[in-house]
C-alpha positions in Angstrom: 0.0 -0.1 0.0 1.5 3.5 -0.8 1.3 5.4 2.4 3.1 8.9 2.5 3.5 10.4 -1.4 5.5 13.7 -0.2 5.4 16.7 2.0 2.4 18.5 2.0 3.0 21.4 4.5 5.3 22.5 7.1 3.8 24.8 9.9 6.0 26.6 12.7 5.1 29.2 15.5 6.5 32.3 15.5 6.0 35.6 17.4 4.9 37.7 14.4 3.7 35.9 11.7 2.8 38.6 9.6 6.3 40.0 9.7 7.6 36.8 8.7 5.7 36.5 5.7 6.7 39.8 4.8 10.4 39.0 5.1 10.3 35.4 3.1 8.2 37.3 0.2 11.1 40.4 0.5 14.2 38.1 1.2 13.3 34.8 -0.6 10.9 35.9 -2.9 8.2 33.7 -1.8 4.8 34.8 -3.0 2.5 34.9 0.5 -0.6 35.5 1.6 -2.4 35.6 4.9 -2.1 31.8 5.4 1.7 32.0 4.2 2.9 30.4 0.9 2.2 27.5 -1.4 4.9 26.0 -3.6 3.6 24.6 -6.9 5.6 21.6 -8.2 4.6 18.4 -10.6 3.8 15.1 -9.5 6.7 12.5 -10.2 4.4 9.6 -10.6 2.7 11.9 -13.5 4.6 15.1 -14.4 1.3 16.3 -16.0 -0.4 16.7 -12.7 0.6 19.2 -10.6 1.1 19.0 -6.3 1.1 21.7 -3.9 3.1 22.4 -0.4 2.0 24.8 2.1 4.8 26.9 3.9 2.7 28.6 6.7 4.0 30.5 10.4 1.2 30.7 13.1 1.1 32.8 15.8 3.4 31.6 18.8 0.1 31.4 21.1 -1.9 28.8 18.7 -3.4 26.1 20.0 -3.4 24.1 16.7 -0.3 22.1 17.3 -1.8 20.6 20.4 -1.3 18.2 22.0 2.3 18.4 21.1 4.2 20.9 23.0 6.3 21.6 19.9 6.7 24.7 17.5 6.2 22.8 14.4 3.9 20.3 12.7 4.6 18.4 9.3 1.7 18.1 6.8 2.4 14.4 5.1 0.5 14.1 1.5 -0.6 10.2 1.6 -2.4 8.4 -1.2 -5.3 6.7 0.9 -6.1 8.6 4.0 -8.8 6.0 5.4 -7.1 2.9 4.7 -3.6 4.3 5.9 -5.7 5.4 9.1 -7.0 1.8 9.6 -3.5 0.6 9.7 -2.3 3.1 11.9 -5.3 2.5 14.2 -4.2 -1.2 14.2 -0.3 -0.6 15.1 -1.8 1.5 18.2 -0.8 5.0 16.7 -2.0 7.8 18.2 -5.0 9.1 16.4 -5.7 12.7 17.7 -9.1 13.3 15.8 -11.6 12.4 13.3 -11.2 12.4 9.4 -12.1 15.9 8.3 -13.2 16.2 4.4 -13.0 19.2 2.3 -13.2 19.9 -1.4 -9.3 20.0 -1.3 -8.8 16.9 0.6 -9.1 14.9 3.7 -7.2 15.7 6.8 -6.5 13.7 9.9 -3.8 14.2 12.7 -1.7 11.7 14.8 1.0 11.7 16.8 4.5 10.3 16.4 6.7 8.0 18.8 7.7 11.3 20.5 4.6 12.8 20.6 4.9 15.3 17.6 1.5 16.3 16.2 1.4 14.9 12.3 -1.0 16.2 9.9 -2.0 13.8 7.2 -3.5 15.1 4.0 -5.1 13.2 1.2 -5.3 16.0 -1.3 -7.4 17.1 -4.3 -5.2 19.2 -5.6 -7.5 20.1 -8.6 -9.6 21.9 -6.0 -6.7 23.1 -4.0 -5.7 25.3 -7.0 -8.9 26.2 -7.3 -9.2 27.7 -3.8 -5.8 29.1 -4.2 -7.1 31.1 -7.3 -10.5 32.1 -5.4 -8.4 33.6 -2.6 -6.0 35.1 -5.1 -3.0 33.6 -3.8 -0.3 33.1 -6.4 2.3 30.1 -5.7 5.6 30.1 -5.7 7.2 28.4 -8.3 
C-alpha cells in the first residue's frame, strides 16, 4: 500500500506571522498570503499533474499544534487516508481526531513516536488550486 507520497506542508510558530511572511517574500521571493505560501510542483508519478506544498507561520500562542508542545508540525501527503488510518489504528498509533473532509482533501492528525503532532492529507490538488485562485493567492514556482 502506498502511504506517504510527499510533504504537504510545514507549519511553525513564531512571534509575528505577518512580519515573517513579509520577510520571506522580500528576501527569499515567496509569494505569500495571509496563510503563508504555497509551492507548486509537478508530481513524479505523473508530471502532467500539479502538486502543492504549504509553508505557514502561526502565531506562537496557537493551540493548533496541541497536544504536541513543539513549535512545528509537518503535513504529509498520503495516497489513501482511510486505509492508512486503519493500519495506524491497528498498530496502536495515537489518532488525535476524526477525518475532516473538504473539497481540497481529507485531513487527520496523529502523534508520532515522540509525541509530535503530524497532519496527514489526502489531497485533491485540482480543488486546492481552485481555492488558491479564489483567494487570489499565487503559488511560488
